[in-house]
N, C-alpha and C positions, 0 to 999 in steps of 0.2 A: 734614106732615097732606092732601096727597091720597091715599094710602089708603082701605080699602075696605075700614071695620071693618068683621067679623059681630058685634057683640054679644049673638046669644044661647050661643056661646061661650064666651068671656067675661067677666069680673070687673071688676065697674065697677072697679075700683081697676085691673089691667092695661088696659083701654084708654084713664083718664086719666094711667098714665106713656105711652103713645102720642102725646099729644101735647107739639109740641113749642112754643113757643113761638118759636123764633130762626126758625123758615120762618114765622111771621106775618108779610108787605113794613109792612102801615099801624104803624108807631111804636106808634100811641096801640090800635089793635088787640091789640096782641102783650104791651101792658100789663094792658089790664083780663083778656086771658087768666091771666096772668103772679100779677095779683092774686086773680082767678078762685080756680086751685090751690096758689096757696098758702092763702086759704081753707075749703078742699076738703080739704086736708094739718092744719090747725089743728082741723079739727071731726072729719071720723075721730078726730088720738087722743083730741079730750075723751070721743067716741061710744065707744073701747076700753076707757077709765075708768072711763065706769056703774056696769059691774057691782062694781068694787072699791067706789063709793062710795057704791051703794045699799044691801051689802051693811054695808058700817058702817051707814047710815044706820039699818038695821033695828038691828042687833047696839045701839049706842049707844039705842036708846028705849025697851030692854025692860027 
């Protein structure tokens, strides 16, 4: 995580992929970063499902 990122040219997903928890010396901090990255991944998957859920709700409520 020592490389400098130009976030204006990368998507959030690309930036997240550059984070290497193994490079964090503090074990507690490394575990926290791993948990947060897993949570972000889970939330991204849920967000991708939202359009399908929304369409499903629209057709069911008719």
